[in-house]
C-alpha positions in Angstrom: 30.9 8.6 -38.0 27.6 10.1 -37.2 25.8 7.0 -38.3 28.0 4.8 -36.2 27.4 7.1 -33.1 23.6 6.8 -33.8 23.9 3.0 -33.8 25.8 3.0 -30.6 23.2 5.2 -28.9 20.4 3.0 -30.2 22.2 -0.2 -29.0 22.8 1.4 -25.6 19.1 2.4 -25.3 18.0 -1.1 -26.3 20.2 -2.7 -23.6 18.8 -0.3 -21.0 15.2 -1.0 -22.0 15.8 -4.8 -21.9 17.5 -4.5 -18.5 14.6 -2.4 -17.1 12.0 -4.8 -18.5 13.9 -7.7 -16.9 14.1 -5.9 -13.6 10.4 -5.0 -13.6 9.5 -8.6 -14.5 11.6 -10.0 -11.7 10.1 -7.6 -9.2 6.6 -9.0 -9.9 7.6 -12.6 -9.4 7.5 -14.7 -6.2 11.1 -15.2 -4.9 11.9 -18.8 -4.3 14.8 -20.7 -2.8 15.3 -24.5 -3.3 17.1 -26.3 -0.5 19.0 -29.5 -1.1 16.7 -32.5 -0.8 17.4 -35.2 1.7 18.3 -38.6 0.5 16.0 -41.0 2.4 16.3 -43.8 -0.1 18.4 -46.9 0.3 20.5 -45.7 -2.7 23.7 -44.5 -1.0 26.2 -44.9 -3.7 25.9 -41.2 -4.6 25.4 -39.9 -1.1 24.5 -36.2 -0.8 24.9 -35.7 -4.6 21.5 -37.4 -5.1 19.8 -34.7 -3.0 21.7 -31.9 -4.7 20.7 -33.3 -8.1 17.0 -33.3 -7.1 17.3 -29.6 -6.0 19.0 -28.6 -9.3 16.3 -30.3 -11.4 13.6 -28.4 -9.5 15.5 -25.1 -9.9 15.6 -25.7 -13.7 12.0 -26.6 -14.0 10.8 -23.6 -11.9 12.9 -21.2 -14.0 11.4 -22.7 -17.2 7.9 -21.7 -16.0 8.8 -18.0 -16.0 6.7 -17.6 -12.9 9.4 -17.3 -10.2 12.5 -15.4 -9.4 15.0 -18.0 -8.2 17.9 -17.5 -5.7 21.2 -19.0 -6.7 21.9 -22.4 -5.1 25.3 -21.2 -4.0 23.7 -18.5 -1.9 21.3 -20.9 -0.4 24.0 -23.3 0.6 26.1 -20.4 2.0 23.2 -19.4 4.3 22.6 -23.0 5.4 26.2 -23.5 6.2 26.4 -20.2 8.2 23.3 -21.3 10.2 24.6 -24.8 10.8 21.6 -26.8 9.8 23.6 -30.0 10.2 24.7 -32.7 7.8 21.3 -33.1 6.2 20.8 -29.4 5.5 17.1 -29.9 6.2 14.8 -26.9 6.6 11.6 -27.4 8.5 8.4 -25.2 8.4 9.6 -23.8 11.7 13.0 -22.7 10.5 11.9 -21.7 7.0 10.9 -18.2 8.2 14.4 -17.5 9.5 16.1 -18.8 6.4 13.6 -17.0 4.2 14.3 -13.7 5.8 18.0 -14.1 5.4 17.6 -15.0 1.7 14.9 -12.4 1.0 12.5 -15.0 -0.4 8.8 -15.6 -0.3 8.9 -19.4 -0.6 11.2 -22.2 0.2 11.0 -25.5 -1.5 12.4 -28.5 0.3 11.8 -32.3 0.4 13.4 -35.7 0.0 14.2 -38.5 -2.4 12.3 -41.3 -0.6 13.1 -44.0 -3.2 15.8 -44.2 -5.9 17.1 -47.2 -7.8 19.0 -48.0 -11.0 19.4 -51.4 -12.6 21.0 -52.5 -15.8 20.4 -55.5 -18.0 22.0 -56.3 -21.4 23.6 -58.6 -23.7 25.6 -58.7 -26.9 24.6 -59.1 -30.6 27.5 -59.9 -32.9 29.9 -58.5 -30.3 28.0 -55.3 -30.0 26.9 -54.7 -26.4 23.3 -53.5 -25.9 22.2 -52.4 -22.4 18.9 -51.3 -20.9 19.2 -49.0 -17.9 16.1 -48.7 -15.7 15.8 -45.9 -13.1 13.0 -45.4 -10.6 12.5 -42.4 -8.3 9.9 -41.3 -5.7 10.2 -37.6 -4.8 8.4 -35.7 -2.0 8.4 -31.9 -1.9 7.1 -29.2 0.5 6.6 -25.6 -0.4 6.7 -23.3 2.7 5.5 -19.7 3.0 8.4 -18.0 4.8 6.2 -15.3 6.2 3.7 -17.6 7.9 5.5 -20.9 8.1 2.5 -22.5 6.4 3.1 -25.5 4.2 1.4 -24.3 1.0 1.7 -27.6 -0.8 3.0 -31.1 0.0 3.2 -33.4 -3.0 4.7 -36.7 -4.1 5.4 -38.1 -7.5 7.2 -41.1 -8.9 8.7 -41.9 -12.2 10.2 -45.0 -13.9 12.6 -44.4 -16.8 14.0 -46.9 -19.3 17.1 -45.9 -21.3 18.2 -48.1 -24.1 21.7 -47.8 -25.5 25.0 -49.4 -26.2 26.7 -49.8 -22.8 24.8 -46.8 -21.5 27.2 -44.6 -19.5 29.7 -47.4 -18.8 29.6 -50.4 -16.5 30.2 -48.6 -13.2 27.3 -46.2 -13.2 26.1 -47.4 -9.8 29.3 -46.2 -8.1 30.1 -43.2 -10.2 27.6 -40.3 -10.0 26.0 -39.5 -13.3 24.1 -36.2 -13.3 22.6 -36.9 -16.7 21.1 -40.2 -15.6 19.8 -38.7 -12.4 18.2 -35.8 -14.3 16.5 -38.1 -16.9 15.0 -40.2 -14.1 13.8 -37.3 -12.0 12.7 -34.8 -14.6 9.3 -36.1 -15.5 8.3 -36.4 -11.8 9.6 -32.9 -11.1 7.7 -31.4 -14.0 4.4 -32.8 -12.6 5.2 -31.4 -9.2 6.1 -28.0 -10.5 2.8 -27.8 -12.4 1.0 -28.3 -9.1 3.2 -25.6 -7.5 2.4 -23.1 -10.3 -1.3 -23.8 -9.9 -1.3 -23.5 -6.1 0.7 -20.2 -6.0 -1.3 -18.5 -8.7 -3.0 -16.1 -6.3 0.1 -15.3 -4.2 1.9 -11.9 -4.5 5.5 -11.2 -3.4 5.8 -9.8 0.1 7.4 -6.4 0.5 11.0 -6.9 1.7 11.7 -6.1 5.4 15.1 -5.7 7.0 17.3 -4.0 9.5 19.6 -1.0 9.6 23.2 -2.1 9.9 24.8 1.3 10.6 24.3 5.0 10.1 26.9 7.7 9.2 25.4 11.2 8.9 22.6 10.8 6.3 24.1 7.6 4.9 22.5 4.3 5.9 23.6 0.7 5.4 20.9 -2.0 5.4 21.0 -5.8 5.4 19.0 -6.2 2.1 20.6 -6.2 -1.3 20.2 -7.5 -4.9 19.5 -11.0 -3.5 16.4 -9.6 -1.9 15.3 -7.9 -5.2 16.2 -4.3 -4.2 16.9 -1.6 -6.8 18.2 1.9 -6.7 15.3 4.3 -5.9 13.4 1.9 -3.6 12.0 3.5 -0.5 11.7 2.2 3.1 9.9 3.4 6.1 11.9 3.0 9.3 10.4 1.7 12.5 11.8 1.3 16.0 10.5 -1.2 18.5 9.4 0.1 21.9 9.2 -1.7 25.2 8.3 -5.4 25.1 4.9 -6.1 26.5 4.8 -9.1 28.9 1.5 -10.8 30.0 1.4 -10.5 33.8 -0.5 -13.8 34.1 1.5 -16.0 31.8 4.8 -14.2 31.6 4.8 -14.6 27.9 5.7 -11.9 25.4 2.8 -10.1 23.7 5.1 -8.3 21.3 6.1 -4.6 21.3 4.7 -1.4 19.9 6.4 0.0 16.8 7.1 3.6 16.2 7.7 5.1 12.8 10.9 7.1 13.0 11.9 8.0 9.5 12.2 7.2 5.8 15.2 6.3 3.6 15.8 6.0 -0.2 18.2 3.4 -1.7 21.1 4.9 -3.7 23.4 1.9 -4.1 22.7 -1.8 -4.2 25.2 -4.6 -3.5 24.6 -8.4 -3.5 24.0 -8.7 0.2 23.4 -5.2 1.4 22.4 -1.7 0.2 23.2 1.9 0.9 20.5 4.5 1.4 20.1 8.1 2.4 17.9 9.5 5.1 15.0 11.5 3.6 13.3 12.2 7.0 13.4 11.4 10.6 16.0 9.9 13.0 17.4 6.6 11.8 19.6 4.4 14.1 21.4 1.0 13.8 19.1 -2.0 14.4 15.9 -0.1 13.4 13.4 -2.1 11.3 12.6 -1.4 7.7 9.4 -1.9 5.7 9.4 -1.3 2.0 6.9 1.3 0.8 
């Protein structure tokens, strides 16, 4: 009995250490969201699914590098739908900062499938059908810094893939979306682009999360950052309040506003999209700004 208890304690300790190591590792990685790629090719059999496939292949390749903390595609699609980015779902350098803040990411990867084609030839040898499927793709990708709106890298790659097999994937592959075929055609080009991204982002560090106070009840504070933004229990934030907006008397343009530090909070509970904290000092109010310490 004592031996079994000891094993359970050791197992629990091991799980805790692994979880902690995973959390620490994720906190040191750049947070990236991949937006659905636009289909600008003449290949319209698969419609939006071609752009979705390209984004999925990029997510997989970026995860495999071990250099980035990726946001789930479902969460990305949810934000884009809420913000009504239109049928294409396109995110520009100008809108990336807004989307990035909502997702709590440092970088947004977007782009397009500018060319895509699939052709099939084949014949029969002693009644056995043999087919050669040839796929070609040209991908364009842009990596945007969500803090500055700067396009960190814009790259293009193409790939041509020949797949030989007996009646590969059936006769109607043009009409019927085949993720496996799309993946095999795109993957080599994506791998080259991801290698460039890793090299270009080598010197970048994750930005400290910033957010807003949702509401305050006594010493309890709700904020609009959660696990999706990389928050953990124990994180601390300084609280700021914007003063009067300064307007240039000559141009009438806003020059910004002064910020006053009004308090400090510590996170005690983390949800997916929000967190709960407690006021450690100062006077915290709804809509105040947060800066992670």
